[in-house]
matplotlib code that plots the C-alpha trace (Angstrom):
import matplotlib.pyplot as plt

x = [17.4, 15.9, 17.9, 16.9, 15.9, 17.3, 14.7, 15.0, 12.6, 11.3, 10.4, 8.7, 6.7, 5.6, 4.4, 2.5, 0.9, -0.2, -1.6, -1.3, 1.2, 1.6, 4.7, 5.1, 6.9, 9.8, 10.2, 12.0, 9.2, 10.9, 13.7, 11.7, 11.9, 10.2, 12.8, 13.4, 10.9, 13.2, 11.8, 13.0, 12.0, 10.8, 9.6, 6.8, 5.5, 1.7, -0.6, -2.1, -5.7, -4.6, -3.2, -6.3, -8.4, -6.0, -6.2, -10.0, -10.2, -7.6, -9.5, -12.8, -11.1, -9.4, -5.9, -2.9, -2.2, 0.8, -1.2, -3.9, -1.3, 0.3, -3.1, -4.1, -0.7, -0.7, -4.3, -3.5, -0.3, -1.8, -5.5, -5.6, -2.2, -1.8, 0.7, -0.5, -0.6, -0.5, -0.5, -4.3, -4.6, -2.3, -4.1, -7.6, -10.3, -8.5, -5.9, -8.6, -10.1, -6.9, -5.8, -3.1, -2.5, -0.3, -0.2, 2.4, 2.1, 4.5, 6.6, 8.9, 12.3, 13.4, 16.2, 19.6, 21.2, 24.7, 27.2, 28.9]
y = [-125.7, -128.1, -129.4, -128.1, -130.9, -130.8, -131.7, -132.5, -131.0, -134.5, -135.1, -131.7, -132.3, -135.7, -134.1, -131.4, -133.9, -136.1, -133.1, -134.9, -132.6, -128.8, -128.2, -124.6, -126.0, -126.7, -123.1, -120.3, -117.7, -115.3, -114.8, -115.3, -112.5, -112.1, -112.3, -109.4, -107.1, -104.2, -100.7, -97.3, -94.0, -91.3, -87.7, -86.1, -82.5, -82.1, -79.1, -78.7, -79.2, -82.4, -83.7, -82.7, -84.8, -87.8, -87.6, -87.4, -90.5, -92.4, -91.6, -92.7, -96.1, -96.3, -96.4, -94.1, -91.7, -93.7, -96.9, -95.3, -94.0, -97.5, -99.2, -96.7, -97.0, -100.8, -100.9, -98.6, -100.3, -103.8, -103.4, -102.6, -103.9, -100.6, -97.9, -94.7, -92.0, -89.0, -87.9, -87.6, -91.2, -92.3, -90.5, -90.6, -88.1, -86.8, -85.2, -83.8, -81.8, -79.9, -76.7, -78.5, -76.2, -78.4, -82.2, -83.5, -86.8, -89.5, -90.6, -93.5, -92.7, -94.3, -96.7, -95.0, -96.1, -97.5, -95.0, -96.2]
z = [162.5, 159.9, 157.0, 153.6, 151.2, 147.7, 145.1, 141.5, 138.9, 138.2, 141.8, 142.1, 138.8, 140.2, 143.5, 141.6, 139.3, 142.2, 144.1, 147.4, 149.0, 149.3, 147.2, 148.5, 151.5, 149.3, 148.2, 150.1, 149.8, 152.1, 149.6, 146.4, 143.8, 140.5, 137.8, 135.4, 137.2, 137.9, 138.2, 137.2, 138.8, 136.4, 136.9, 135.0, 135.2, 135.1, 135.6, 139.1, 137.9, 136.1, 139.4, 141.2, 138.8, 139.1, 142.9, 142.8, 140.6, 142.7, 145.9, 144.3, 143.5, 146.9, 145.4, 145.2, 142.4, 141.4, 141.3, 139.2, 136.7, 136.5, 135.9, 133.2, 131.4, 131.6, 130.3, 127.5, 126.5, 126.6, 125.6, 121.9, 120.6, 118.9, 119.8, 121.3, 118.6, 121.0, 124.6, 124.3, 123.2, 126.0, 128.8, 127.4, 128.2, 131.3, 129.0, 126.7, 129.6, 130.2, 128.6, 126.5, 123.6, 121.5, 121.5, 119.0, 117.3, 118.4, 115.5, 114.9, 113.8, 110.6, 111.0, 110.3, 107.1, 107.2, 105.8, 102.7]

ax = plt.figure().add_subplot(projection="3d")
ax.plot(x, y, z, "-o")
ax.set_aspect("equal")
plt.show()
């Protein structure tokens, strides 16, 4: 078993700046985790024909349905810098093709006033 070398930030910075040595050898990549990247499971009910279209698009791209939804949500939330105004805005043309009778506007709640 090899001894683990303790390294200071300054020494690691110097090695990176010099570029002569692969600094990844000093990291325990088997136990590395991305900080703050927790996940939370959600459930969503969607019409069958909506799911069929999602599956068709996911298959066309060679990814899973879940990955497709994540990509689309990420793109929507980070592309324009504007908040989605409705479900149609969030899901784009796919939602427009569905028989969704009523799409309510998302509204921000006004901050509650302190009681006097």
